[in-house]
C-alpha positions in Angstrom: 0.0 0.0 0.0 1.4 3.4 -1.0 1.1 6.4 1.2 -1.2 9.1 -0.3 -1.3 12.8 0.4 -4.0 14.3 2.6 -5.5 16.0 -0.4 -5.8 12.8 -2.4 -7.5 11.2 0.6 -9.9 14.1 0.9 -8.6 14.8 4.4 -8.2 18.5 5.2 -4.7 19.4 6.6 -4.5 21.2 9.9 -4.8 24.8 8.7 -6.1 26.5 11.8 -4.8 26.5 15.3 -7.1 25.1 18.1 -8.5 22.1 16.3 -8.1 18.3 16.7 -9.6 16.1 14.1 -11.1 12.7 14.8 -11.9 10.1 12.1 -12.4 6.4 12.4 -11.0 6.3 16.0 -7.8 8.3 15.1 -7.3 11.7 16.6 -4.8 14.1 15.0 -3.7 17.7 15.6 -0.9 20.0 16.4 1.0 19.4 19.6 -0.1 22.8 21.0 -3.7 22.0 20.2 -3.4 18.7 22.0 -2.0 20.4 25.1 -4.8 23.0 25.0 -7.5 20.3 24.7 -6.0 18.3 27.5 -5.4 21.4 29.6 -1.7 20.9 30.0 1.7 22.0 28.6 3.3 20.4 25.6 6.2 19.3 27.8 3.9 17.6 30.3 1.9 16.0 27.4 4.9 14.5 25.8 6.1 13.2 29.2 2.6 11.6 29.8 2.7 10.0 26.4 6.1 8.4 27.3 4.9 7.3 30.8 1.8 5.8 29.4 3.9 3.8 26.9 2.0 5.2 23.9 3.6 5.2 20.5 1.9 7.9 18.4 0.7 6.6 15.1 2.3 9.7 13.5 4.6 12.3 14.9 6.0 14.9 12.5 8.8 15.7 14.9 10.4 12.3 14.6 12.6 11.6 11.6 11.9 8.6 9.4 14.5 6.0 8.7 16.9 7.3 6.0 15.6 10.8 6.1 18.4 13.3 5.8 16.8 16.5 7.1 15.6 17.8 10.4 12.0 17.5 11.3 10.0 20.4 12.9 10.1 20.0 16.7 8.5 23.4 17.7 5.1 22.5 19.3 3.1 24.8 17.0 4.5 23.0 13.9 4.6 19.5 15.2 1.6 17.2 14.7 0.8 13.9 16.3 -1.9 11.2 15.9 -3.1 8.7 18.4 -6.0 6.2 18.7 -8.9 7.2 20.9 -7.9 4.4 23.3 -4.4 5.9 23.5 -5.8 9.4 24.2 -7.6 7.9 27.1 -4.4 6.3 28.5 -2.5 9.6 28.1 -5.4 11.5 29.7 -5.4 9.1 32.7 -1.6 9.6 33.0 -2.1 13.4 33.0 -4.6 13.1 35.9 -1.8 11.7 38.0 0.1 15.0 37.6 -2.7 17.0 39.1 -2.5 16.9 42.9 -5.6 15.5 44.6 -7.7 18.3 46.2 -8.2 17.9 49.9 -11.8 17.9 51.2 -12.7 20.4 53.9 
């Protein structure tokens, strides 16, 4: 199977900030949009992804084998994709970062 461009697959690229796209159980978006949606920072989000043992389906900040150029690592340029199940695992991991509120 060959990889096709987003345009040939009739999938709109991420043109605006602030949006995540979900289709067929796969959620995609810019790293900054993920952090905003999950109410965290990009640094904490990436740490939670690592701790949860999630391997993003796609990460534009990671070079492919044999690729000779640098990939964009700035959060506003970097896009990632995960399954909805993995989003749940990362969200649960992020909840461990928030200190439990004491009851009065």
